[in-house]
C-alpha positions in Angstrom: 0.2 0.2 0.1 1.7 3.4 -1.0 1.1 6.0 1.1 0.0 8.5 -0.4 -0.4 11.4 2.6 2.1 15.2 2.1 4.7 14.0 4.9 5.0 11.1 3.1 5.7 11.2 0.0 7.9 13.8 0.7 9.8 11.9 2.4 10.3 9.8 -0.6 12.6 10.9 -3.0 13.9 8.1 -5.0 10.3 7.6 -6.7 9.7 10.8 -8.0 9.9 11.1 -11.7 11.9 13.7 -13.1 10.3 16.9 -15.4 9.5 16.3 -18.5 12.5 19.3 -20.3 10.9 22.4 -21.7 10.2 22.3 -26.0 12.1 24.5 -28.1 9.1 26.3 -28.7 7.4 26.6 -25.6 11.1 28.1 -24.5 11.0 30.8 -27.4 7.1 31.4 -26.8 8.7 32.2 -22.7 10.6 34.9 -24.4 9.1 37.0 -26.4 6.1 37.1 -24.1 9.2 38.0 -21.5 10.6 40.3 -24.2 6.9 42.4 -25.0 6.2 42.0 -21.3 10.0 44.4 -20.7 9.3 46.4 -23.9 5.8 47.1 -22.4 6.8 48.5 -19.0 9.4 50.1 -20.5 6.9 52.6 -22.7 4.8 52.8 -19.7 7.6 54.0 -18.1 8.3 56.1 -20.3 5.6 57.4 -20.8 5.2 58.1 -17.4 8.3 60.4 -16.4 7.2 62.5 -19.5 3.8 63.0 -18.4 5.4 63.8 -15.1 7.6 66.3 -15.9 6.5 68.1 -19.0 2.4 68.1 -18.6 0.1 66.4 -20.4 0.0 68.3 -23.1 3.2 66.9 -24.6 2.8 64.1 -24.4 -1.0 64.6 -27.4 1.5 67.1 -29.4 3.7 64.6 -29.1 1.5 61.6 -30.8 -0.4 64.6 -33.3 3.6 65.1 -34.2 3.9 62.0 -35.2 0.5 60.6 -36.1 0.3 64.0 -37.8 
């Protein structure tokens, strides 16, 4: 009979099944997600800094200059 209590399972490391390695596609998706998150954080930080230094009118003028 197998003891399925958490303390008994934690003590028996010999029967642990190793985790499957990550596939290349999953690793690439995780890298892309991380890079996208870092870029979004950078853009938000720069936006808040510009908002705080020059005010909202500067950002609206900047957007209008790039789009117009």
